[in-house]
C-alpha positions in Angstrom: 207.9 50.0 49.0 208.1 46.5 48.6 205.3 44.2 47.5 204.7 42.6 51.0 204.8 46.2 52.5 202.0 47.2 50.2 199.9 44.1 50.9 200.3 44.8 54.6 199.0 48.5 53.8 196.1 47.3 51.8 195.1 44.6 54.6 195.2 47.2 57.3 192.9 49.5 55.2 189.1 49.0 55.3 186.8 49.6 52.2 183.9 51.6 52.9 181.6 48.9 51.3 182.8 46.0 53.4 179.6 45.7 55.3 177.4 45.3 52.0 180.0 43.1 50.5 179.9 40.9 53.7 176.1 40.8 53.5 176.0 39.6 50.2 178.9 37.1 50.1 177.0 35.8 53.5 173.5 35.8 52.0 174.8 33.6 49.2 175.6 30.4 51.4 172.5 30.6 53.5 170.3 27.5 52.9 166.9 28.3 53.9 163.9 30.1 51.7 160.5 31.3 52.5 157.7 32.1 50.1 155.9 35.2 49.7 153.0 34.7 47.6 154.6 32.4 44.9 157.6 33.9 45.2 160.4 31.7 46.7 162.6 34.2 48.6 166.3 33.3 49.8 168.3 35.3 52.0 170.3 36.5 48.8 166.9 37.2 46.8 166.4 39.6 49.8 169.4 41.1 49.6 169.1 41.8 45.8 165.5 43.1 45.9 166.2 45.4 48.8 169.2 46.7 47.4 168.5 46.4 43.5 166.9 50.5 43.4 170.0 51.9 45.4 172.3 49.9 43.1 171.0 51.2 40.0 170.6 54.5 41.0 174.2 54.8 42.5 175.6 53.3 39.2 173.2 55.6 37.0 174.9 58.4 39.2 178.5 57.3 38.4 179.4 55.5 41.4 180.7 52.6 39.6 182.6 54.8 36.9 181.6 55.2 33.5 179.0 53.0 31.9 180.9 50.2 29.9 180.1 47.9 27.4 179.9 44.9 29.5 177.0 46.9 31.4 174.8 47.7 28.6 175.4 44.1 27.1 174.2 42.4 30.5 170.9 44.8 30.6 169.9 44.2 27.1 170.6 40.0 27.6 168.3 40.2 30.7 165.6 41.9 29.0 166.0 39.8 26.2 165.7 36.6 28.1 162.6 38.3 29.9 161.2 39.0 26.4 161.7 35.4 25.3 159.9 34.0 28.3 157.1 36.3 27.7 156.8 35.5 23.8 156.9 31.7 24.6 154.7 31.2 27.8 152.8 34.7 28.0 153.4 37.4 30.6 151.0 36.2 33.3 152.3 32.7 33.5 156.1 34.0 33.7 155.9 37.3 35.3 157.6 36.2 38.6 160.0 33.7 37.0 161.3 36.5 34.6 161.3 39.2 36.8 164.0 37.4 39.3 165.8 36.4 36.4 166.3 40.2 35.3 167.1 40.9 39.0 169.8 37.6 39.4 171.5 38.8 36.3 171.8 42.6 36.7 171.7 43.6 40.4 174.9 41.0 41.4 176.6 42.7 38.3 175.7 46.2 39.2 176.5 45.6 42.9 179.8 44.6 42.2 180.5 47.5 39.7 179.4 49.9 42.9 180.9 48.3 45.9 184.0 46.9 44.3 186.0 50.2 42.8 189.4 49.6 44.5 192.1 46.9 45.3 191.1 47.2 49.1 187.3 46.6 47.9 188.2 43.9 46.0 190.9 42.3 48.4 187.8 42.5 51.0 185.4 40.7 48.6 188.3 37.8 48.3 188.9 37.8 52.0 185.1 37.1 52.6 185.0 34.7 49.7 187.8 32.6 51.1 186.6 32.8 54.7 183.2 31.2 53.7 184.7 28.6 51.7 187.1 27.6 54.8 184.0 28.0 57.3 181.9 25.5 54.8 185.0 23.0 54.8 184.3 20.8 57.8 180.6 20.7 57.1 181.3 19.5 53.6 183.8 16.7 54.9 181.5 15.8 57.3 178.9 15.2 54.3 181.4 13.3 52.6 181.5 10.4 55.4 178.1 10.6 56.6 175.9 11.8 54.0 174.0 14.5 56.0 174.0 18.1 55.2 174.1 19.1 58.9 173.8 22.8 57.8 170.4 22.1 56.4 169.2 20.0 58.9 170.3 22.8 61.4 167.9 25.4 60.0 165.3 22.5 58.8 163.4 23.0 62.2 162.6 26.9 61.3 162.9 27.4 57.6 162.2 25.5 54.3 165.8 24.3 53.1 167.0 23.1 50.0 166.7 19.1 49.2 169.2 17.0 50.2 170.4 15.5 46.7 170.8 11.8 47.1 173.3 11.0 44.4 175.3 7.8 44.0 178.7 8.2 46.1 181.9 8.5 44.1 185.4 7.5 45.3 183.6 6.1 48.3 182.6 9.3 49.6 179.1 11.0 49.7 178.7 14.2 47.3 178.8 17.5 49.7 176.2 20.1 48.6 177.1 22.2 51.9 174.6 24.8 51.8 173.7 24.7 48.0 170.6 23.4 46.1 173.4 20.9 44.5 176.8 19.3 45.0 178.1 20.6 41.8 176.8 24.1 42.5 178.9 24.0 45.5 181.9 22.8 44.0 181.6 25.5 41.2 180.5 28.3 43.8 184.0 27.6 45.7 186.1 27.1 42.8 187.4 30.8 41.7 188.4 31.3 45.5 191.3 29.1 44.4 193.1 31.5 42.2 191.9 34.4 43.8 193.4 33.6 47.2 196.7 33.0 45.6 197.1 36.1 44.0 195.3 38.5 46.3 195.6 37.1 50.0 199.1 35.9 49.4 200.6 38.2 47.0 204.3 37.3 47.9 206.0 34.8 50.4 207.3 31.2 50.4 205.5 28.7 48.2 204.4 26.6 51.3 202.7 29.9 53.0 201.0 30.8 49.8 199.8 27.5 48.7 197.8 26.8 52.4 194.8 28.9 51.0 194.2 27.3 47.8 194.4 23.9 49.1 191.9 24.6 51.3 189.6 25.9 48.3 190.7 22.9 46.3 189.5 20.6 49.2 186.4 21.9 49.5 185.6 21.8 45.9 186.9 18.4 46.1 184.4 17.4 48.1 181.6 18.3 46.0 183.1 15.1 43.9 181.8 17.4 40.8 184.2 17.0 37.6 183.2 20.0 36.0 184.0 22.1 39.5 187.4 20.3 40.1 188.4 20.6 36.4 188.2 24.5 36.9 190.6 24.0 39.8 192.9 22.0 37.9 192.9 24.5 35.3 193.4 27.2 37.7 196.6 25.4 39.1 198.0 24.7 35.5 197.4 28.6 35.1 199.1 29.9 38.2 202.2 27.3 37.6 202.3 28.4 34.2 202.3 32.2 35.3 204.6 31.8 38.2 207.5 29.7 36.5 207.5 31.7 33.4 207.0 35.3 35.1 210.3 36.6 33.8 209.2 36.0 30.2 206.9 38.9 29.4 204.9 37.2 26.5 204.3 34.2 28.4 200.5 34.5 27.8 200.8 35.0 24.1 203.0 32.0 24.0 200.1 29.9 25.9 197.6 31.0 23.5 199.6 30.0 20.8 200.1 26.5 22.1 196.7 26.0 23.3 195.4 27.0 19.7 197.7 24.2 18.2 196.6 21.7 20.6 193.0 22.2 20.0 193.7 22.0 16.0 195.8 18.7 16.8 192.9 17.3 18.9 190.4 17.9 16.5 192.3 16.8 13.3 194.1 14.1 14.9 190.8 12.0 16.8 187.3 11.0 15.7 185.8 12.9 18.4 186.1 16.8 18.6 187.7 18.4 21.3 184.6 18.9 23.6 184.0 15.5 23.4 187.5 14.4 24.7 187.8 16.7 27.3 184.2 15.8 28.5 184.9 11.8 28.7 188.6 12.5 29.7 188.4 14.8 32.6 185.2 13.5 34.6 184.5 11.4 37.6 181.8 9.3 35.7 182.3 8.5 31.9 178.5 8.0 31.7 177.8 11.6 32.8 180.2 12.5 30.3 178.3 10.9 27.4 175.2 12.3 28.7 176.4 16.0 28.4 177.5 15.0 24.9 173.9 13.6 23.9 172.5 16.8 25.7 174.5 18.8 23.6 174.0 17.0 20.1 170.2 17.1 20.8 169.5 20.3 22.2 171.7 22.2 19.3 169.2 21.2 16.9 166.2 22.7 18.9 168.4 25.9 19.3 168.7 26.0 15.2 164.9 25.6 14.9 164.0 28.5 17.2 167.5 31.1 17.1 165.7 34.4 17.8 163.6 33.6 21.4 164.4 30.0 21.7 161.9 27.6 23.3 161.3 29.2 26.7 160.8 26.5 29.6 159.0 24.2 27.3 160.2 20.6 26.0 163.3 20.1 24.2 163.6 17.3 21.6 165.6 14.3 23.0 165.2 10.5 23.3 162.9 9.0 26.3 166.0 7.9 28.2 167.8 11.3 28.1 167.1 13.1 31.1 165.4 16.9 31.0 168.0 18.7 32.8 170.8 20.6 30.5 174.1 20.2 32.2 175.4 23.3 30.3 174.8 26.8 31.0 175.9 28.5 27.7 173.9 25.7 25.7 170.9 26.2 28.4 170.8 30.5 27.6 170.7 29.6 23.9 168.0 26.8 24.0 165.5 28.8 26.3 166.2 32.4 25.4 167.4 32.1 21.7 170.8 32.6 20.1 171.1 36.7 20.7 170.6 36.0 24.6 173.7 33.4 24.3 175.8 36.1 22.0 175.1 39.2 24.5 176.0 37.0 27.6 179.0 35.6 25.9 180.3 38.8 24.6 179.6 40.5 27.8 182.3 38.0 29.7 184.5 38.2 26.6 184.5 42.1 26.6 184.9 42.5 30.1 188.5 39.8 30.1 189.9 41.6 27.0 189.5 44.9 28.5 190.9 43.7 32.0 193.7 41.8 30.3 194.8 44.9 28.5 194.6 47.3 31.4 197.8 48.8 32.1 198.7 47.6 35.5 201.6 47.2 37.8 202.5 45.6 41.1 199.8 44.1 43.3 197.1 45.6 41.1 198.7 43.5 38.2 198.7 40.3 40.3 195.0 40.5 41.4 194.0 41.4 37.8 196.3 37.8 36.7 194.0 36.0 39.8 191.0 37.6 38.8 191.2 36.5 34.9 192.2 33.0 36.1 189.5 32.4 38.3 186.5 34.1 36.2 187.9 32.2 33.1 187.6 28.8 34.9 184.1 29.6 36.1 183.5 30.3 32.8 184.9 26.8 31.3 183.0 25.3 34.3 180.0 26.6 33.2 179.9 24.2 30.0 179.7 21.5 32.4 176.6 22.6 34.5 173.7 25.0 34.5 174.3 28.0 36.7 171.1 29.0 39.0 170.5 30.1 42.3 173.7 31.7 44.4 176.2 30.2 41.8 174.6 32.0 39.3 174.7 35.3 41.1 178.1 34.6 42.0 179.1 34.2 38.6 177.4 37.7 37.9 178.8 39.3 40.5 182.5 38.1 39.5 181.5 39.2 36.0 181.2 43.0 37.5 184.1 42.7 39.9 186.6 42.9 37.3 185.3 46.5 35.7 187.5 48.4 38.3 190.8 47.1 37.0 190.2 49.5 33.8 189.7 52.8 35.8 192.7 55.0 35.5 192.4 56.1 38.8 194.2 54.3 41.6 195.0 51.0 40.0 198.8 51.9 39.4 201.1 50.9 42.0 204.1 53.1 42.8 207.4 52.0 44.1 210.6 50.4 42.9 209.2 47.3 42.1 206.7 48.8 39.6 208.6 51.2 38.3 207.5 55.0 37.4 203.5 55.2 37.3 202.5 54.8 33.5 200.9 57.5 32.0 197.2 57.4 31.3 197.5 57.8 27.6 199.9 56.0 25.2 201.2 59.4 23.9 204.3 60.6 25.9 206.0 64.2 25.8 209.2 63.9 24.9 210.8 67.3 24.9 209.5 70.3 27.5 211.5 73.6 28.6 210.6 72.4 32.1 213.1 70.5 34.3 212.5 66.9 35.2 210.9 66.5 38.5 213.0 64.5 41.1 211.8 61.3 42.2 211.6 62.5 45.9 209.2 65.3 44.6 206.7 63.2 42.5 203.2 63.5 43.5 201.6 60.8 45.7 
């Protein structure tokens, strides 16, 4: 069976969790919310609260496979962040914020662990992801030209909606936030669909047919006019090109890692600026924004080392009067608010997931989907150095983190057929000699 035929078979199949996946993806892009007491509830928070217990019970019961290292790291990190808030501000004043933080950290991750268990479910997720980005694109373009977020205006008469973020135009266009609280969140939210749509929705075909979906995603990301989000798309495009051009070289990713490491060292040694400063200033729409990020990092790092264990919580961080309070770096803010252990646990969970997924023995469509996942998730990790992730975009990050675990399962992740070769054994050891005759290919178990 060719890859194209396998892809058509996967398309025809339906995931048993397709409705729950669709509802979650749709809830992430709803721009309205309401209050229950002092708690702000958007549609994705309603989803997470309703399904928190069922998802946790199913995960404990083994619906997401065996419990993994990343699972434990995410859970410990979320409760460490809660403890940091209580230690810095007291339980009563931060109970609601800390509670919703734990929910938004653990539940999207475990939802992905439970709902995405095979290639069919993963493809369902990617299809909904791309479809939502495609539907939002015309609204984003309209906002680029007029400055009016018409989706939020549509719901404004009935619900409370996100504020219209009025920022300076870039390249003669208004920045589109579509249904998100901020334009950069819209761009970062959409960006992972670029590589996922290339590898999962169009696994084989002519270039101009395969590039159509990623171009739609790229246009949506560009409409946000956010350098951090667009840098993620450029990174994905480069990695896809590297993979496709050098697909016949098995060690292409080791070669890439070597070249990247050498380039980083050269940047560090040959310039009076470090690599972070070079990237921040050269890959941006606005040099002023880049220098703000550099100054934010230089000032916030001092507070981190003064409060290494539990951070400063939501309190004031030391900075010049002219520097704004927002911290446009998710990884930096985690360490600043909740301490270095929280940062370490979250970082380690992402690295462990990428490492284990990258080492999984996969072939055919599964291997292509794995490549798309690693490129998409890695680009979101890097984009998080330029923006703080919150609300639906943070939930998407956690969902994407959990969506990779199924690749490491031994059941249902190896393709069969001439293109993928024989099904690889789950163990590294092979039986070289046997008194039984070899099984003919036609008699191989399906």
